[in-house]
FIKOLZA-1660 file (N, C-alpha, C; in steps of 0.1 Angstrom, whole numbers, plus 5000, padded with zeros to 4 digits):
% residues 138
   i   px   py   pz ch aa at
   1 9233 8028 6566  A  M  N
   1 9240 8026 6579  A  M CA
   1 9241 8043 6585  A  M  C
   2 9236 8040 6597  A  L  N
   2 9238 8054 6605  A  L CA
   2 9251 8053 6613  A  L  C
   3 9258 8066 6611  A  T  N
   3 9270 8067 6617  A  T CA
   3 9269 8078 6628  A  T  C
   4 9274 8074 6641  A  I  N
   4 9274 8085 6650  A  I CA
   4 9289 8087 6653  A  I  C
   5 9295 8100 6654  A  Q  N
   5 9310 8100 6658  A  Q CA
   5 9311 8110 6670  A  Q  C
   6 9317 8105 6679  A  F  N
   6 9319 8112 6691  A  F CA
   6 9331 8121 6689  A  F  C
   7 9329 8134 6691  A  V  N
   7 9341 8144 6690  A  V CA
   7 9346 8149 6702  A  V  C
   8 9356 8143 6710  A  P  N
   8 9360 8149 6722  A  P CA
   8 9363 8163 6720  A  P  C
   9 9362 8171 6731  A  Y  N
   9 9365 8187 6730  A  Y CA
   9 9380 8189 6727  A  Y  C
  10 9389 8182 6732  A  H  N
  10 9403 8183 6731  A  H CA
  10 9407 8181 6715  A  H  C
  11 9398 8175 6708  A  E  N
  11 9402 8174 6693  A  E CA
  11 9400 8189 6685  A  E  C
  12 9391 8196 6691  A  I  N
  12 9388 8208 6684  A  I CA
  12 9391 8221 6694  A  I  C
  13 9397 8220 6704  A  E  N
  13 9399 8229 6714  A  E CA
  13 9410 8239 6709  A  E  C
  14 9419 8234 6703  A  K  N
  14 9431 8243 6697  A  K CA
  14 9428 8248 6686  A  K  C
  15 9417 8246 6678  A  L  N
  15 9411 8249 6664  A  L CA
  15 9407 8266 6668  A  L  C
  16 9410 8273 6655  A  S  N
  16 9400 8287 6655  A  S CA
  16 9386 8283 6656  A  S  C
  17 9379 8294 6658  A  S  N
  17 9364 8293 6657  A  S CA
  17 9360 8289 6642  A  S  C
  18 9367 8297 6633  A  A  N
  18 9363 8292 6617  A  A CA
  18 9365 8277 6615  A  A  C
  19 9378 8272 6621  A  K  N
  19 9380 8259 6618  A  K CA
  19 9372 8248 6624  A  K  C
  20 9370 8251 6636  A  R  N
  20 9359 8244 6645  A  R CA
  20 9345 8241 6638  A  R  C
  21 9340 8253 6632  A  V  N
  21 9327 8251 6625  A  V CA
  21 9331 8245 6612  A  V  C
  22 9340 8246 6603  A  K  N
  22 9341 8239 6594  A  K CA
  22 9344 8224 6595  A  K  C
  23 9351 8219 6605  A  K  N
  23 9353 8206 6608  A  K CA
  23 9339 8198 6612  A  K  C
  24 9333 8204 6621  A  L  N
  24 9319 8201 6623  A  L CA
  24 9307 8199 6611  A  L  C
  25 9309 8211 6603  A  L  N
  25 9302 8209 6591  A  L CA
  25 9304 8200 6581  A  L  C
  26 9320 8198 6577  A  E  N
  26 9323 8187 6571  A  E CA
  26 9318 8173 6575  A  E  C
  27 9319 8170 6589  A  L  N
  27 9315 8157 6593  A  L CA
  27 9299 8156 6591  A  L  C
  28 9293 8168 6593  A  A  N
  28 9277 8166 6589  A  A CA
  28 9273 8163 6573  A  A  C
  29 9282 8167 6566  A  K  N
  29 9281 8166 6552  A  K CA
  29 9284 8153 6549  A  K  C
  30 9293 8146 6558  A  Q  N
  30 9295 8130 6553  A  Q CA
  30 9285 8122 6558  A  Q  C
  31 9273 8130 6562  A  D  N
  31 9260 8119 6567  A  D CA
  31 9265 8114 6579  A  D  C
  32 9272 8120 6589  A  K  N
  32 9276 8115 6603  A  K CA
  32 9266 8123 6612  A  K  C
  33 9264 8119 6621  A  I  N
  33 9254 8125 6636  A  I CA
  33 9267 8126 6645  A  I  C
  34 9268 8138 6651  A  I  N
  34 9282 8143 6656  A  I CA
  34 9275 8144 6673  A  I  C
  35 9282 8138 6679  A  L  N
  35 9281 8140 6697  A  L CA
  35 9293 8147 6700  A  L  C
  36 9292 8160 6703  A  L  N
  36 9305 8169 6706  A  L CA
  36 9305 8171 6722  A  L  C
  37 9316 8167 6727  A  E  N
  37 9316 8169 6741  A  E CA
  37 9319 8185 6744  A  E  C
  38 9310 8189 6752  A  G  N
  38 9309 8202 6755  A  G CA
  38 9300 8208 6747  A  G  C
  39 9302 8223 6744  A  R  N
  39 9292 8231 6735  A  R CA
  39 9302 8242 6729  A  R  C
  40 9295 8245 6718  A  L  N
  40 9302 8258 6710  A  L CA
  40 9298 8270 6718  A  L  C
  41 9308 8282 6714  A  K  N
  41 9301 8293 6721  A  K CA
  41 9292 8299 6711  A  K  C
  42 9283 8308 6717  A  R  N
  42 9273 8312 6709  A  R CA
  42 9274 8317 6696  A  R  C
  43 9287 8324 6695  A  E  N
  43 9290 8330 6681  A  E CA
  43 9293 8320 6671  A  E  C
  44 9300 8309 6677  A  E  N
  44 9303 8297 6669  A  E CA
  44 9290 8290 6664  A  E  C
  45 9281 8288 6672  A  E  N
  45 9267 8281 6668  A  E CA
  45 9262 8290 6658  A  E  C
  46 9262 8306 6659  A  T  N
  46 9257 8314 6648  A  T CA
  46 9265 8310 6635  A  T  C
  47 9277 8311 6636  A  D  N
  47 9286 8308 6625  A  D CA
  47 9282 8297 6617  A  D  C
  48 9280 8285 6627  A  L  N
  48 9278 8272 6620  A  L CA
  48 9264 8272 6612  A  L  C
  49 9254 8279 6618  A  I  N
  49 9242 8278 6612  A  I CA
  49 9243 8287 6599  A  I  C
  50 9251 8298 6602  A  K  N
  50 9252 8307 6587  A  K CA
  50 9257 8298 6576  A  K  C
  51 9269 8294 6579  A  K  N
  51 9277 8285 6570  A  K CA
  51 9270 8274 6563  A  K  C
  52 9261 8266 6573  A  T  N
  52 9254 8259 6569  A  T CA
  52 9242 8263 6557  A  T  C
  53 9238 8275 6561  A  M  N
  53 9227 8282 6550  A  M CA
  53 9234 8286 6538  A  M  C
  54 9246 8289 6538  A  E  N
  54 9254 8292 6524  A  E CA
  54 9258 8278 6517  A  E  C
  55 9257 8266 6524  A  E  N
  55 9262 8253 6518  A  E CA
  55 9250 8245 6514  A  E  C
  56 9238 8250 6516  A  I  N
  56 9226 8242 6514  A  I CA
  56 9227 8241 6498  A  I  C
  57 9223 8228 6494  A  S  N
  57 9223 8224 6479  A  S CA
  57 9212 8212 6480  A  S  C
  58 9209 8208 6466  A  P  N
  58 9202 8195 6465  A  P CA
  58 9208 8184 6472  A  P  C
  59 9219 8183 6474  A  R  N
  59 9226 8172 6480  A  R CA
  59 9225 8172 6495  A  R  C
  60 9229 8185 6500  A  F  N
  60 9230 8188 6513  A  F CA
  60 9218 8198 6519  A  F  C
  61 9209 8194 6527  A  K  N
  61 9198 8202 6530  A  K CA
  61 9200 8209 6544  A  K  C
  62 9210 8208 6551  A  G  N
  62 9213 8218 6561  A  G CA
  62 9215 8208 6574  A  G  C
  63 9214 8212 6587  A  I  N
  63 9216 8205 6598  A  I CA
  63 9205 8207 6608  A  I  C
  64 9205 8195 6618  A  E  N
  64 9197 8199 6629  A  E CA
  64 9208 8199 6641  A  E  C
  65 9205 8208 6651  A  L  N
  65 9214 8210 6662  A  L CA
  65 9205 8212 6676  A  L  C
  66 9214 8206 6684  A  A  N
  66 9207 8205 6697  A  A CA
  66 9218 8207 6708  A  A  C
  67 9216 8214 6718  A  V  N
  67 9229 8214 6730  A  V CA
  67 9220 8211 6742  A  V  C
  68 9225 8202 6749  A  L  N
  68 9220 8197 6762  A  L CA
  68 9228 8201 6772  A  L  C
  69 9222 8208 6782  A  Y  N
  69 9232 8213 6795  A  Y CA
  69 9229 8203 6806  A  Y  C
  70 9239 8204 6814  A  P  N
  70 9238 8198 6825  A  P CA
  70 9226 8200 6834  A  P  C
  71 9221 8192 6843  A  E  N
  71 9212 8192 6849  A  E CA
  71 9209 8205 6857  A  E  C
  72 9200 8213 6859  A  K  N
  72 9198 8224 6870  A  K CA
  72 9197 8220 6882  A  K  C
  73 9207 8226 6890  A  E  N
  73 9210 8224 6904  A  E CA
  73 9203 8235 6912  A  E  C
  74 9199 8231 6924  A  D  N
  74 9192 8241 6934  A  D CA
  74 9202 8249 6936  A  D  C
  75 9199 8260 6941  A  D  N
  75 9212 8270 6947  A  D CA
  75 9218 8270 6960  A  D  C
  76 9218 8256 6966  A  A  N
  76 9225 8255 6977  A  A CA
  76 9238 8259 6976  A  A  C
  77 9244 8265 6985  A  L  N
  77 9258 8271 6984  A  L CA
  77 9269 8262 6979  A  L  C
  78 9269 8251 6985  A  L  N
  78 9279 8240 6981  A  L CA
  78 9278 8236 6966  A  L  C
  79 9266 8234 6962  A  K  N
  79 9263 8230 6949  A  K CA
  79 9267 8241 6939  A  K  C
  80 9264 8253 6943  A  K  N
  80 9268 8264 6935  A  K CA
  80 9283 8266 6933  A  K  C
  81 9289 8266 6945  A  A  N
  81 9305 8265 6946  A  A CA
  81 9311 8257 6937  A  A  C
  82 9304 8244 6937  A  K  N
  82 9309 8233 6928  A  K CA
  82 9308 8236 6913  A  K  C
  83 9296 8239 6910  A  K  N
  83 9293 8242 6896  A  K CA
  83 9303 8252 6891  A  K  C
  84 9305 8265 6900  A  E  N
  84 9313 8274 6896  A  E CA
  84 9326 8270 6893  A  E  C
  85 9332 8262 6902  A  M  N
  85 9347 8256 6900  A  M CA
  85 9347 8248 6888  A  M  C
  86 9337 8240 6885  A  I  N
  86 9337 8233 6871  A  I CA
  86 9337 8241 6860  A  I  C
  87 9328 8253 6859  A  N  N
  87 9329 8260 6849  A  N CA
  87 9342 8269 6847  A  N  C
  88 9350 8270 6859  A  L  N
  88 9362 8279 6858  A  L CA
  88 9371 8270 6851  A  L  C
  89 9371 8255 6856  A  L  N
  89 9382 8246 6850  A  L CA
  89 9379 8242 6834  A  L  C
  90 9366 8241 6832  A  L  N
  90 9363 8238 6818  A  L CA
  90 9358 8248 6809  A  L  C
  91 9358 8262 6813  A  G  N
  91 9355 8271 6805  A  G CA
  91 9343 8272 6800  A  G  C
  92 9332 8269 6811  A  D  N
  92 9317 8272 6809  A  D CA
  92 9313 8264 6798  A  D  C
  93 9319 8253 6794  A  R  N
  93 9315 8243 6785  A  R CA
  93 9309 8229 6785  A  R  C
  94 9305 8228 6798  A  Q  N
  94 9295 8218 6802  A  Q CA
  94 9286 8216 6792  A  Q  C
  95 9282 8201 6789  A  G  N
  95 9269 8198 6783  A  G CA
  95 9274 8190 6769  A  G  C
  96 9265 8187 6762  A  I  N
  96 9268 8180 6750  A  I CA
  96 9260 8186 6737  A  I  C
  97 9268 8186 6726  A  T  N
  97 9262 8191 6715  A  T CA
  97 9259 8181 6705  A  T  C
  98 9247 8180 6699  A  I  N
  98 9244 8169 6689  A  I CA
  98 9240 8178 6678  A  I  C
  99 9248 8172 6667  A  L  N
  99 9243 8178 6656  A  L CA
  99 9245 8168 6641  A  L  C
 100 9238 8169 6633  A  G  N
 100 9237 8159 6620  A  G CA
 100 9228 8167 6609  A  G  C
 101 9231 8160 6596  A  P  N
 101 9225 8163 6586  A  P CA
 101 9210 8162 6586  A  P  C
 102 9204 8172 6581  A  A  N
 102 9189 8174 6581  A  A CA
 102 9181 8161 6572  A  A  C
 103 9191 8156 6563  A  T  N
 103 9184 8146 6554  A  T CA
 103 9185 8132 6561  A  T  C
 104 9191 8132 6574  A  I  N
 104 9191 8121 6582  A  I CA
 104 9184 8122 6596  A  I  C
 105 9186 8134 6604  A  L  N
 105 9181 8137 6615  A  L CA
 105 9168 8146 6612  A  L  C
 106 9159 8140 6615  A  K  N
 106 9145 8148 6613  A  K CA
 106 9143 8154 6625  A  K  C
 107 9145 8151 6636  A  E  N
 107 9142 8159 6647  A  E CA
 107 9147 8154 6659  A  E  C
 108 9152 8163 6669  A  I  N
 108 9160 8160 6683  A  I CA
 108 9150 8164 6693  A  I  C
 109 9145 8153 6702  A  K  N
 109 9137 8158 6710  A  K CA
 109 9145 8155 6724  A  K  C
 110 9143 8165 6733  A  K  N
 110 9149 8166 6746  A  K CA
 110 9139 8165 6758  A  K  C
 111 9143 8159 6768  A  D  N
 111 9135 8160 6782  A  D CA
 111 9145 8157 6792  A  D  C
 112 9142 8159 6804  A  P  N
 112 9152 8157 6815  A  P CA
 112 9154 8142 6815  A  P  C
 113 9150 8130 6811  A  N  N
 113 9154 8117 6812  A  N CA
 113 9158 8110 6799  A  N  C
 114 9158 8117 6789  A  K  N
 114 9161 8111 6775  A  K CA
 114 9163 8121 6764  A  K  C
 115 9171 8116 6754  A  I  N
 115 9172 8121 6742  A  I CA
 115 9167 8114 6731  A  I  C
 116 9157 8120 6722  A  E  N
 116 9152 8108 6711  A  E CA
 116 9160 8117 6697  A  E  C
 117 9166 8109 6690  A  L  N
 117 9169 8114 6677  A  L CA
 117 9157 8106 6666  A  L  C
 118 9151 8113 6662  A  L  N
 118 9143 8109 6649  A  L CA
 118 9150 8110 6638  A  L  C
 119 9151 8100 6632  A  T  N
 119 9159 8096 6618  A  T CA
 119 9151 8093 6608  A  T  C
 120 9155 8096 6596  A  R  N
 120 9150 8091 6582  A  R CA
 120 9161 8086 6575  A  R  C
 121 9159 8075 6567  A  E  N
 121 9168 8069 6559  A  E CA
 121 9174 8081 6547  A  E  C
 122 9189 8080 6546  A  S  N
 122 9192 8090 6538  A  S CA
 122 9189 8086 6523  A  S  C
 123 9191 8094 6515  A  R  N
 123 9188 8091 6499  A  R CA
 123 9198 8081 6495  A  R  C
 124 9210 8082 6499  A  R  N
 124 9221 8075 6494  A  R CA
 124 9217 8058 6497  A  R  C
 125 9214 8058 6510  A  L  N
 125 9210 8044 6517  A  L CA
 125 9197 8040 6508  A  L  C
 126 9188 8049 6505  A  I  N
 126 9174 8043 6500  A  I CA
 126 9179 8039 6485  A  I  C
 127 9187 8046 6477  A  K  N
 127 9191 8043 6464  A  K CA
 127 9200 8032 6464  A  K  C
 128 9208 8027 6473  A  K  N
 128 9215 8017 6475  A  K CA
 128 9206 8005 6476  A  K  C
 129 9197 8005 6485  A  K  N
 129 9188 7995 6487  A  K CA
 129 9180 7992 6473  A  K  C
 130 9176 8002 6467  A  R  N
 130 9168 8001 6453  A  R CA
 130 9177 7993 6444  A  R  C
 131 9189 7997 6442  A  N  N
 131 9199 7989 6434  A  N CA
 131 9201 7977 6436  A  N  C
 132 9201 7975 6449  A  N  N
 132 9205 7958 6453  A  N CA
 132 9194 7952 6451  A  N  C
 133 9181 7957 6454  A  N  N
 133 9169 7947 6450  A  N CA
 133 9169 7944 6435  A  N  C
 134 9171 7955 6425  A  R  N
 134 9172 7954 6412  A  R CA
 134 9182 7943 6409  A  R  C
 135 9194 7943 6411  A  N  N
 135 9203 7934 6412  A  N CA
 135 9197 7918 6416  A  N  C
 136 9192 7919 6425  A  K  N
 136 9186 7905 6429  A  K CA
 136 9177 7899 6422  A  K  C
 137 9168 7909 6415  A  R  N
 137 9157 7903 6406  A  R CA
 137 9164 7899 6395  A  R  C
 138 9175 7903 6391  A  R  N
 138 9182 7899 6375  A  R CA
 138 9184 7885 6377  A  R  C
% end
């Protein structure tokens, strides 16, 4: 079963950077694909990748990560002012972050019109299917 968990920004807003990274990494280690409202700070993204590398094991192969930014607008004065006001209110966190375990997320493809998450079956799911098939044959 594929699990996608939406994490609204307000759930991690008051956490320290280290706790934010830890929470997202723990969700990924539970074989969940996370859709995070907003985006992490650059330093937090770096820390997330660093922590991921430290925790790689035979069971946890790492993460795939993509950050989607709002559509680029032209430089019309009114649109630029609107964008600046939104950034001021939201703390320049517009966008969405997608991350998940590398054992499930094979690749994240982005283009202006769509997002494609290329997945593979997790080892646990494959093992479970094998066991179910063996039990059916008995």
